N, C-alpha and C positions, 0 to 999 in steps of 0.2 A: 678655776684658771685665772691668772692675773690678767688684767686688761691693760697692755701698754699703749702708749701713743703710737699711732700707725700713720705712715705717709699715704696709706691707701684709702680711697673713699669708694663706697659701694652704693649702687642704686638698685632697688628692687621694685619700686612703685611705678612700673612701666616696663620698658625694656631693661634687662639686667645689664648694668654697665659698671665698669671698674676703672678707676683713674688714680694716677699719681700726680703730683704737682706739675702742671704743663704737659701732661702725657696721658692719652686715652689708651687703656689696655684692652686687649681682646680676650675675653675669658675662655674662648675656645668653642668647640662644637657643642651642639645642644646638650648631650648627656654630661659633658664636663661642666657646662654652665649649670646643669641641674645639681651636680654635686656641690658646687660653690654655693648655690642658693640653699641647699639643705644644711650646709654648715653655717651659713649666715643666719638661718632661721633658729639655729641652736647655739649661737655664739656664746662662749663662756663655759661650755660644758664639753665633756668628751662624748663623742658619738660613736657607738660601736659600728664596725663595718657591716655587720648583719642589718642594722637599722638603716644605714645609708643604702644598702641594696634594696631593702623594702621601699625606701623613699623614692628610688629611681625607677625600679622595675615592678614593684608590687610583689605578688605571690608567684610570678612566673619569670624569674630572672634568667638571663642566659647562663650557659654552663660556665663561662669564664668571668662571672660577675665579680669575684674577689680580686682577680687580676686587673680587671678594667677599673675598679675603684682605686687600686694602688697606682695604676698608670695615670688616671686623671688627676689624682692628688699630686703626683710628681710633677706633672705638667703645670698644674696651677701654682706650685711653689716657684717655678721658674718665671711665671708670668707675674706673680705678686712681688717677688724679690729678684728682679733680673740682675742686680749687682751683687748678690750674695756670693762670696768666694766659695769655690768648690771645697768640699769636705768640711764645711762649717754648718753648724746646726741651723735650721730655719727658725725664724722669729715669729711668723704669722700662721702658717698652716703646719700644725705639729701633729705628731703621731705618738701613741703610747700603746704598745702591744697591737691589738686589733682595733684600736679606737683612733679617731681623729678629732682635732679641735682647731677652730679658727679663733685667733686672738684679735680683738679690735677694741677701740675706745668707744664709748657711748655715743659720740657724735660722728662716727665713721660711716653710718648708713642712714639713708633717708627714712627707712622703715622705723628705726629706733627713734629718730627725731619726731616723726609723725606720732608714734605711740605717746612720747613724753608730752608733746604739746596738747594732744587730745586729752590725756589724763588731767593736765593742768586746766584745760577749758571746763571739763566736766566737774572738777572739784570746785570751781569758783563761779559757775554759771548762776547759782542761786543767790550768792552773796555779793559778787562783783561782776554783773553781767557784761559791762563794757569791756573789762579785762578778759573775760571769757571769750567775748567776740573776737578779740585780737588773737587769742590763743587758737581758736578754731581756724582763723585765716592762716596762721602760721603752720598749723598741722596740714591743712589742705594744700598749701604752697609747696609742700614736699613732693607732691605727685607730679610726675612728668608724662603721664599717660592715663587713660581711662582703665587700662587692664594691667594689674600688677603681674610681675613674673611673666611677661609677655613671651610666648613661644617657648617657655621652659617645659620640657616633657616631664612625665612621671606623676605618679599618684599624689605625692606630697605637694607638688606645685599646683595641681588641680584643686586640692582641698584648700590650700592657702590662698589661691586666687579667689575662690568663692568667699572665704572668710574676710580677706582684706577688702574686696570690692563691697561687701556688706558694711564693713566698718566705715569705709569712705562715704557711702550713701548716708549712713546714720549721722556722721559728722556734718555732712552737708545740710541734712534736715534740721539738725540741732542749731546750726548756724542760722538757717532761715527763720527758725522760731525766734532767735534772739534779734535778728533784723526786724521782725515784725514788732517784737516787744519794745525795742529801743527806737521805734519811730522811722524805720526805713523799709516799709512794706514793698516799695517799688523795687528795691534790690533783691528782696526775697522773691517777689513774683518773677523777675527775670531769670534768676537761678533756677527756680522750680519749673519754669516753662521748659528749659533745656532738659532737666531731669525727667519731666513728665513724658517726653518723647522716648526716653530710654526705658521707662518703667510704667507701661500703660495701665497696669492693674494695681498700682501701689496706692492704697486708700489713704494712708497717713500723708503721703506726699501730696495727693490731690486735695485733701482737706486743707493742708497748709497753704496751698496755692490759692484755693478759694478764698481763705481768710485774708491772705496777703493782698489779693485783688480787691476785696471788699473794703479793706482798710485804706486802700489807695483811692477809693471812690469809684472803682470800676465794677459796679454791681452786675451789669449785664455780662461782662467777661467772666465774672466769678460763677454765675449761673451756667454759662456755656461750658465752663470747665467741668461742672457736675455732669452735664449731659454727655460730655466727651468720655468721662470714665464709665458712665453708665453704659454707653454703647459698646465700649471695649469689653466690659465685663459680661454683658449679655451675649455679645457676639462670640467672644472667644472662650468663655467659661460657663455660660449659661446660668449666671447668678446676677443678682441685683446688688447695688451698693449696700453696705451695712448700715445699721441704724444711726450711727454717729454722723456719717456723711449725709444721710437723708435728713437728719435733724438740722444740721448746718444749712443745708439747702432750703429747708422750710423756714428757718429763722431769717435767712437772707431775703427770701421771697416776701415774708410778712412784716419785716421790720426794716427793710432796706431804706435808708435815707437817700435823698437826692445827692448827686456828686458834690463834693465840697462841703457837705454837712459836717458839723463837729462830732456827730454821733459816729463812732468808729467801729463798733462791734455789734453783731446781731443778737439781740435778746438779753434777758437778765442772766447774770452769771458768767458772761463771756468777757467781762471787762478786764479781769485780772491778768490773763495771759492766754497763750494758745494751748494750755495744758489739757483742756477738755477734748481737744481733737488730736493731741500728740502723745498721750499717755499710752500705757500698755494695753488699755481697753480697745484702742483703735487698731485693727489688724494692719500690718504692713502690706499685705496683699490679700487675695481671697483664698488663702491657704486653708481656711475652714470649710471650703467647698459648699458654701450655701447653695442650695438648688432652688430654682424657681418652681 
């Protein structure tokens, strides 16, 4: 499908919102909004009605699901193109047989801008970390809420909410790594503190938080963060922190400089970056179900 310029802007990274220049549009009731979201998540392709029905209702659709999809699509056309003359073909929400397609330009949705900036950040983080840092900030600035597709019903929205929330957290942690690497551990520590409250069992996050505090000269706080996640893991999951977190705690304990010391990292081999505590070997949570 060709991607024409569109006067309509879409937001998915929070509440689903639709707007035209100087005008906020109401996408309609929840299931109609879910149809719009399903089409936006597949923009540029034709989506069969049967696939849309599964996206909205799963394996137990109502008996009139085909008619409901057609009704929602017709209503969305009027919302997206309120000035379109009667009996003229729609430009944005198209149909072809039993399939639908939404046409939009690459900059018309916050989700696509987020993906593009995040891809750029990851592509340049090793070679141009300062530029990557700016790209991460641009990507995260596209979010206008903590929960994407907020209040949108249906199995597709549920899966995408989980996926996009994980992508946002990964981007936030990668930005924190760069902040530490580029000499701004205080910024990283502040951001990680807020994330820690939302993710009490996330070992990679807590490891980065500990390292950011340590590099900021806040050794006691770094050790307190370790105790915080240890208590959460033991209390909630019955497991202890993994070996990388315990190693980091040990190195801070035994090699901690006084606040203000030029020595910035604990132990041999930690000077290059935070890679040792942020790579794939460090679990994002206690999904491995270590038992005491």
